N, C-alpha and C positions, 0 to 999 in steps of 0.2 A: 505736495501731489499734483497740484495742478500745473505747476511749472515743469515737471517731469513729462506729463502727458502733452503739453505744448510743445516741448523740445522733440518728443518722439514724433509728433505729427509734422513737425519741420523737417525732419530727417527723411521720413517716408515721402513727403512732397518733393523735397530735393532729388531724391533719387528718382522719382517718376519724371520729373522735369528733365533730368539728364538723359534718361531713357528716350524720352520723346524727342529731345534735340538730337541724338545720335540716329535715330530712325529717320527723322526729317533729313538729317545730313546725307546718309548712305542710301536712302530710298528704301521703300518696303519691298519692292519687286524682287522675286527669287531670282537668283542667277540661272541663266539658261544654257550657257556655254560650258559644258563638261568635257573633260579630256577623253572623250569617247572615240573621236576620230583622229587622224594624224596630226603630228606635230608640225605646224607650218611656221610659226613665229616663236621665237624664245627672247625673252627680255633679261639682260644681265645687268645687275645693278652694282655698282661698286660703292659701299658704304662710305658716309662722310665725305669731305672733299672741302676745298676753299678754306674758308676761316673756321670750318669745324673739323679738327684733326683727328677726332676719335681718340683711342687710346694711344699712349706714348710709351715706348718701352725705356728701360734704363738706359740703353745705349743710343737713345734718342731715335729710335725707329718709329716713324709715324704710321698709324693704322691706315689713314686715308691712302697713302702711297702704296702700301702693300695690296690693299683691296684693289686698286685700280690696275696694278700690274698683273694681278691673277685674273681679273675680269677681262682684260684685253687679250691674254693669253688663251683663255677658255673660249672666247669669241672667235678668235683666229682658228682654233682647232676645230669648232663646230663649222665655220665657213670653209675650211679646207676639205673636211670630209663628207660634208652634207650639202651640196650646191643648191638644193631646193628649199632648204631652211634658212628663213631670214633672222638674221641676229641684229637686235636693237640693243643699244646701250643707254643707261639713264645719264651716264657721263663718261666722256673719253679723254677728259683732261682734269686737271686739279681745279674744279669749280665746285661751289656749293649748290646743291639741288634739294630743294624742300622735299620732305617726306611725301607730301601729298602729291607733289609733281612727279615723283617717281612711280607711284600708283598710277597717276593719269597716264604716264607714258605707256605703261603696260596696257591699260584699258583701251586707250585710243588706238594702239597698234593691233588689238585683237589678238593679243598673245595667248599662246597656248600653254605657256610656262613661265614663271618668273622666279629668277634666282638671285638673292641678295647675298653679297659676299662681304664678310666682317671678320675682324680679329677680336679675341677675347682679352679681358685683363681683370686681375682681382688683387687683393691686397696681399695675398699669399703667394710668394715667389715659387712655391714648390710645385703648385697645380699646373698640369699641362694637359693637352689633348684636344681633340675636335669634337664638336658636337653640331647637330642641325636640328633647327626648330621648325615647327609648323605653328600655324596661327590657331590658338585655342586658349581660353582662360584656363589657368592651372593654379591650384592653391599651394603649389611647391614654392617656398620662399625663394630658393636659389634660382628657379626659371623666372620668378618675378623680378628679381634683382637684375638679371640680364636684360630682361624687357625694359625695365624702367631706365637702364643705362643707356640702351640704344634709343629708346623713345625720346631721351632728354635732348636729343638733336633738334627738336622742334623749338627749343628755348633760343636757338639761333635765328628763328624766324621771327619778323616783326609783328605778324598778326596770328600767331598761333592760336590764341584763345578764340577768335572768330572762325579761323579756318578748321579747327578740330572741336567745335561745339562746347568750348569751355573746358576741354579735357586737360588734366593736370597729370603729367608724368610721374608724379610722386604720390598720386592717390590710388589706392587698390580698388576703389569701388567701380571705376570706369571699366576695368578690365573684364567684368563678368559679361559685358555688352558686346565684346568683339565677335563672339562665335556667331552672332546673328547673321553675318554676311559670309563668312569663310567656312562654315560647317559643311555646305555643299561639296566642297573640294578637300575635306579633311583627310579622307581615306587615300585619295590620289597623291596628296601631298606627303603623307606618311611613307607611302610607297616608295616615292622618288627619294625622299630623306634617308630611307633605309639603304638604298642602293649607294648613295653617297657615302654613308658610314661604312658600308662594307668595303669599298674601294679604298678609302682612307686606311682602314685597318689591314687589309692584304697587300696593297701595292705601295703605299706612301709610308706604311709602318707608323702612322700616327695612333696615339692611344685613343680608342673609341669611347667616347663619354655617351654615345647613344643618341637617340632620336627623342626630342623633348618638345613639349607644347608650352606656349607661352604668348602673351598679347603684345604683338609688334605692330606699331602703327604702320610702318612700311609694308606690311602684308594685310592690313586690315581691310581695305577696300579692293582688293585685286579679284578681278573676275576670271580667275584661273588658278589652277594648283600652284602654290607658292612655297618656297622654301628660304629660311634665312640659315646661312652657313658660317659658323664660327670656326675659322680653319686653324686656330692655335692660339695660344696665350702669349701676348707680348710682355706680360708680367713675369714670364719665366725666362730667365737669361738664354738658356740652351735653345728654347723654342723660339725666341726672338731672333737669335742668329739664323735658325733655319727659315724663318718667314722672311727675313731679310735678304736671304741669299737668292741668286738666280736658280740654283739647283732647287731649293726648296718651294719656289713659286712654280717652277716648271713642274714638279712633281705633283703639286696640289692641283694644279691646271689638268694635268693628265688624268689624275683620279676622277675629277669633277666631270671631265669629258667622257670617261668610260661609263661613268653612271649615266650620263645623258644618252649615250649610244645605246645602252641596254634598253632605256626607256623607248628610244626610237625603233629599235628592233620589235619591240611590243606592239607599239601604236602604228608605225608606218610600214611595218613588215619588211624593213631594210636592215640588213646585216653587212657589215664591213669585216672581211676576213683578215685584212691588214690596215688597220687604221694608220693615219698619219699622226704621230705624236711627236712631242717635243724632246729631242735628244740632247743629253748632258755631255756627251763624249768630249766636247771641245771646251768645256768650262774649266776655269783655273782650279775650282774646287776639286777636280778630278785628277790633278797633277800631284806627283810625289812630293814636290816642294811647295805645296799649297799654303803650309803654315808660316812660311818666311815672310811673306808680304800681306797676308790675309788680315784685314782689319777686324773682321768679325770674329767673335770669340768662338772657336771650334770646341768640339766635345773634349778632345784631348788638352786644350789649354785651359779649359775651365775647371779642371781638377787641380791646378797647380796654385800656389799662393802668388798673388801679384801685389805689387806696391803701386799706388797712384797718387798724384799730388792734387789735393783739393785747393783750387785757386780762388774760388769765390762763390758766394750765394747772393743771387740778384732778385729782385721782384719782377723784373722783365725777362721774358723768355727770349734769349739770344740764340740765334742760329750758330752751329758749330763753326761755320766760316766767317763769322763776324770779325771785323777789324780788331776788336777788343782782344781776341785771342791769336792775333798775327805772331807768328814765331813759334807757337805751341803745336804740339803734334797729339794725335789720338784723343781729341776732346770728347768727353762723355758728358751727358746731363741727366739729371733726375730731379723730380719735384719733391720738396720737402715742405709740406704745408703751403704756404702762400710764397715760397721761395723756390728759385730754379737754381740748383747747386751744380757746379762744374768741376770736373777733374781733368788733368792733362797728363800725359805720358803713361807708360806701363813698364815697370821694372821687376825682375824676378829676383833681385837680391837687395837687402836693405841698404848696402853701401851704394848701389847704383841709384836708389831712390833718394838717398842723402845728397848725393852729387847734383841729381836732377833738381831737388829742392832749391838748392844754392842757386842754381843757374836760373830757375823761374823767379826767384826772389830778386835777382838782379834785373830782371825784365819789368819790374814794377809791381809784383804781387807780393808785397811785404807780409801779408797774413797767410800765405800758403803754408800748408802743412801736408805731412805724409799720411797717407791712409792704406789700410790693407784689406785684401778680399780673398776668400777661398771660395771656389765653385760659385763665384759671382755674388757671394754674401759677405757683408761687411764684417770683419772681425778686428779684435785689437791687435795693435802692433806686437804685444807680448806674445799673443797667440801665433802670430804670423812668424815670429822668430823661432819660437819653439817648434813649429812644424818644419821649419828649414833644417833643424838640427836633426831631424829623424833620418 
């Protein structure tokens, strides 16, 4: 009995210590800068970067690259349409930026709005759609899982325990503390997040997964309304292709800008009748022969059975242009436990796949074998052959 009481006291003291540490870290002062006046400065944050790739799709699409491209496009749209609004980026190249530094950039520039751009990923490849998060503790396990995944980026930082008051991204206790600093901006953040989701639903035709609340470190200490946008799932093959395409990135940037323009209209009393948007008219994706040379899996292609040659599984993550793959085409990578597995080529007939396999074996890949996919889901060779007979 005495041991149980002692353990309970230790737990209580630990939680009190954690709360005190967080309060000392963020400061007890109540934020005073609300989004009551006009928007003069917006900070755009491209999630991940450098040695932190974020999520990686089955077709080797890196989240950090998609985030950056969309962020730069959004910033260009704002600068082109609103000459008096300053755009600040947390990064403009493929570099690693600590989460606390991203927040610091926003605060030091006295930003009126903070937009963090990310891509989602889960184990279930059938899930897709966009969702926008605001900073708040939430008991919903799904929201918590998304926050924990994004917050794990601090593990790339050398002094994360000191910089984040001993915060553990895998601990649920710390998340109840985050509202102490961001609640002052919660309503404004939710309002802007709702505009984003409305634009995604009506203009980009992305499935609307709603506005949600969770404890994101990158939003934690921002002294302004802030949102974290998960623009789609790299774990879904069709959505991965959309996010990797120029058209997809343009459409997403346009929708984010439209939501931003609505907010500017309300706060700055500025309305643009004909906004400058990114046009897709000249992109290869819009030509009739787009499927001939397009390496990205299109909606039409993904419904067919295809055969690929699995060439190797390695402990080291090799880039698809690595010399080891010289002479091979259409390299794809996915992670299987501790290993990075690679396939080459893509054939629509089993005969074509057999011929390709023999060719690849003569190139030194003696253990290569044929694999089959339908709707980008792996199936057995027998199932693939039966489908082709239909």
